C-alpha positions in Angstrom: 12.9 67.4 -53.3 10.4 69.7 -51.7 7.5 70.9 -53.8 4.9 71.7 -51.1 4.5 71.4 -47.4 2.3 68.6 -46.0 2.1 68.9 -42.2 1.0 65.3 -41.7 2.8 65.1 -38.3 1.0 68.2 -37.0 -2.4 67.1 -38.3 -2.0 63.6 -36.7 -0.9 64.9 -33.4 -3.7 67.5 -33.3 -6.3 64.9 -34.1 -5.0 62.5 -31.5 -4.3 65.0 -28.7 -7.1 67.5 -29.5 -10.0 65.2 -30.3 -9.4 61.4 -30.1 -8.1 61.0 -26.6 -10.3 63.7 -24.9 -13.4 62.5 -26.7 -13.0 58.7 -26.8 -10.6 58.2 -23.9 -13.3 56.7 -21.7 -14.4 54.3 -24.4 -10.8 53.1 -24.9 -10.5 52.6 -21.1 -13.5 50.3 -21.1 -12.1 48.3 -24.0 -8.7 48.1 -22.1 -10.5 46.9 -19.0 -12.4 44.2 -20.9 -9.4 42.9 -22.8 -7.3 43.0 -19.7 -9.8 41.0 -17.8 -9.9 38.4 -20.7 -6.0 38.2 -20.7 -5.9 37.7 -16.9 -8.6 35.0 -17.2 -6.7 33.1 -19.8 -3.3 33.5 -18.0 -4.9 32.3 -14.8 -6.2 29.2 -16.6 -2.8 28.5 -17.9 -0.9 29.1 -14.7 -3.4 28.2 -11.9 -3.2 24.5 -12.6 -0.1 22.4 -12.1 2.3 22.7 -15.0 2.3 18.9 -15.3 -1.4 18.9 -16.0 -1.2 21.7 -18.6 1.7 19.8 -20.2 -0.3 16.6 -20.4 -3.2 18.4 -22.0 -0.9 20.0 -24.6 0.8 16.7 -25.4 -2.5 14.9 -25.9 -3.7 17.7 -28.2 -0.5 17.4 -30.2 -0.8 13.6 -30.4 -4.4 13.7 -31.6 -4.1 16.4 -34.2 -0.4 16.3 -35.3 0.7 12.7 -34.7 3.3 10.8 -32.6 6.4 12.7 -33.7 5.0 16.1 -32.9 3.8 14.8 -29.5 7.4 13.6 -28.8 8.8 17.0 -29.7 6.1 18.6 -27.5 7.3 16.5 -24.6 10.9 17.5 -25.2 10.0 21.2 -25.7 7.8 21.4 -22.6 10.5 19.7 -20.6 12.9 22.4 -21.8 10.5 25.2 -20.7 10.4 23.7 -17.2 14.1 22.9 -17.0 15.2 26.5 -17.6 12.4 27.8 -15.4 10.5 29.8 -18.0 7.2 28.0 -17.8 5.4 31.0 -16.3 6.8 33.3 -19.0 5.8 30.8 -21.7 2.2 30.6 -20.5 2.1 34.5 -20.4 3.2 34.6 -24.0 0.8 31.8 -24.9 -2.1 33.8 -23.3 -1.4 36.9 -25.3 -1.1 34.9 -28.5 -4.3 33.0 -27.7 -6.3 36.2 -27.0 -5.0 38.0 -30.1 -5.7 35.0 -32.2 -9.2 34.7 -30.9 -9.9 38.4 -31.8 -8.3 37.9 -35.2 -10.5 34.9 -36.0 -13.7 36.6 -34.7 -13.0 39.7 -36.8 -11.0 38.3 -39.7 -13.2 35.3 -40.7 -16.5 37.3 -41.1 -14.6 40.1 -43.0 -13.1 37.4 -45.2 -16.6 36.0 -45.9 -18.0 39.4 -46.7 -15.1 40.2 -49.1 -15.6 36.9 -50.9 -19.3 37.6 -51.3 -19.2 41.3 -52.3 -16.7 42.5 -54.9 -17.0 46.1 -53.9 -16.3 45.4 -50.2 -13.3 43.3 -51.4 -11.9 46.2 -53.3 -12.3 48.4 -50.3 -10.8 46.0 -47.7 -7.8 44.9 -49.8 -5.7 48.1 -49.6 -6.5 48.3 -45.9 -5.0 44.8 -45.5 -2.0 45.8 -47.5 -1.5 48.7 -45.2 -1.8 46.6 -42.1 0.7 44.1 -43.4 3.3 46.5 -44.8 3.3 49.2 -42.1 6.3 48.5 -39.8 5.2 46.7 -36.7 6.9 49.2 -34.4 4.5 51.9 -35.7 1.6 50.0 -34.1 3.1 50.4 -30.7 2.7 54.2 -30.6 -1.1 54.5 -30.8 -1.4 51.3 -28.7 0.5 53.0 -25.9 -1.4 56.3 -26.2 -4.8 54.6 -26.2 -4.3 51.6 -23.9 -1.3 52.3 -21.8 1.4 49.7 -21.1 1.2 46.0 -20.5 -0.6 43.1 -22.1 -3.6 45.0 -23.5 -1.7 47.2 -26.0 0.4 44.1 -26.9 -2.8 42.3 -27.8 -4.1 45.2 -29.8 -0.9 45.7 -31.8 -0.6 41.9 -32.3 -4.2 41.7 -33.5 -3.7 44.5 -36.1 -0.5 42.8 -37.3 -1.8 39.2 -37.4 -5.4 39.6 -38.7 -4.8 40.1 -42.5 -3.9 36.4 -43.2 -7.2 35.3 -41.6 -9.1 37.6 -43.8 -7.2 36.8 -47.0 -7.3 33.0 -46.5 -11.0 33.0 -45.6 -11.7 35.0 -48.8 -9.5 32.6 -50.8 -11.2 29.5 -49.3 -14.7 30.7 -50.1 -13.7 31.6 -53.7 -12.0 28.3 -54.3 -15.2 26.3 -53.7 -16.0 24.6 -57.0 -18.6 26.4 -59.1 -20.4 23.1 -59.9 -20.8 22.4 -56.1 -22.4 25.9 -55.6 -24.7 25.4 -58.6 -25.8 22.0 -57.3 -26.6 23.5 -53.9 -28.7 26.2 -55.7 -30.4 23.5 -57.7 -31.5 21.7 -54.6 -33.0 24.9 -53.3 -30.4 26.0 -50.8 -30.7 29.5 -49.5 -27.7 31.8 -49.3 -27.3 31.1 -45.6 -27.5 27.4 -46.1 -25.0 27.6 -49.0 -22.5 29.4 -46.8 -22.9 27.4 -43.6 -23.4 23.9 -45.1 -21.4 24.0 -48.3 -18.8 26.8 -48.7 -17.5 27.1 -45.1 -17.0 23.3 -44.6 -15.1 23.1 -47.9 -13.1 26.2 -47.1 -12.1 25.2 -43.6 -8.7 23.7 -44.6 -7.7 27.0 -46.2 -9.1 29.0 -43.3 -7.1 26.9 -40.9 -4.0 27.7 -43.0 -4.8 31.4 -42.5 -5.2 30.9 -38.7 -1.9 29.1 -38.7 -0.2 32.2 -40.3 -2.0 34.4 -37.8 -0.6 32.5 -34.9 2.9 32.6 -36.3 2.7 36.3 -36.8 1.3 36.8 -33.3 4.3 34.9 -31.9 6.7 37.0 -34.0 5.3 40.0 -32.2 6.3 38.6 -28.8 9.6 40.4 -28.5 8.4 43.7 -30.1 5.3 43.7 -27.8 7.7 43.3 -24.8 8.9 46.9 -25.5 5.5 48.2 -24.3 5.4 46.1 -21.2 4.0 42.8 -22.4 5.0 40.0 -20.1 6.3 36.7 -21.3 9.2 35.3 -23.2 9.7 38.4 -25.2 10.6 40.3 -22.0 13.4 37.8 -21.4 14.8 38.4 -24.9 14.5 42.1 -24.4 16.3 41.9 -21.0 19.0 39.9 -22.7 19.4 42.5 -25.4 19.4 45.4 -22.8 22.1 43.7 -20.6 24.0 42.1 -23.4 23.2 38.7 -21.7 23.5 36.2 -24.6 22.4 33.3 -22.4 19.2 35.0 -21.2 18.3 36.0 -24.8 18.9 32.4 -26.0 16.8 30.9 -23.2 13.8 33.2 -24.1 14.4 32.9 -27.8 14.4 29.1 -27.8 11.2 29.2 -25.7 9.5 31.2 -28.4 10.8 28.7 -31.0 9.4 25.8 -29.0 5.9 27.4 -28.7 6.0 28.4 -32.4 6.8 24.8 -33.6 4.2 23.2 -31.4 1.4 25.6 -32.4 2.4 25.4 -36.1 2.3 21.6 -36.2 -0.9 21.4 -34.2 -2.8 23.9 -36.4 -1.4 22.3 -39.5 -2.6 18.9 -38.3 -6.0 20.3 -37.4 -6.3 21.7 -41.0 -5.4 18.3 -42.5 -7.9 16.5 -40.3 -10.6 19.0 -41.5 -9.6 18.4 -45.1 -9.9 14.6 -44.6 -13.3 15.0 -43.1 -14.5 17.2 -45.9 
């Protein structure tokens, strides 16, 4: 079925090659340098110290926020990472996930608040979020490579785009779910809009926001293997190498490492959300 010709491919390539890269190439290089520096800093923090010290810190965090059983699993999981000699790769993956999650929170939570407060903005941002979530993740890799090259930086950018929508949606939902009578009571006591948001709505919405952050982390981890296709270091590169060489063992080793990180991060963020709910 061909009613008219829509040269979308030519338009897109002309825009990217003819204007975007020549005009904003320097700007993207500066962004790439800044994000690369941040990734290197976090990776250094995770790898410069003895693995035993990092493991103890992670286990304590798991015990405090998720309980004894999760702490025991964390011990077993971290022992696995060390026993198959993929600790460095696990820390590289954790660094990329950490940086992408930080960016998703910094951008996603304020946008979620704005969309909850302003109906017009909500109507505008909702289809954009739908587009970000439904566009195949492989498509993100093409502009990421063009604008930021290969390595951890485009991996963080692609992961950020893919994983941010849950943070926006759940923040929006959390703000809207604050009971109307609580909001009315705050207004009755003379609370300003800023005080209402910071002292009433956000504290009550934190459990829901944490659920969104949990989903963001899981989506970021799910991008580990895909991001390895553009040079991202870590566990995903092991899985990709296993696929390329038809090495089932190597793929299994890297895949189980991703599973270990995913379960630990999932349980800890869930536990943090429950603790915030109990406090509120």
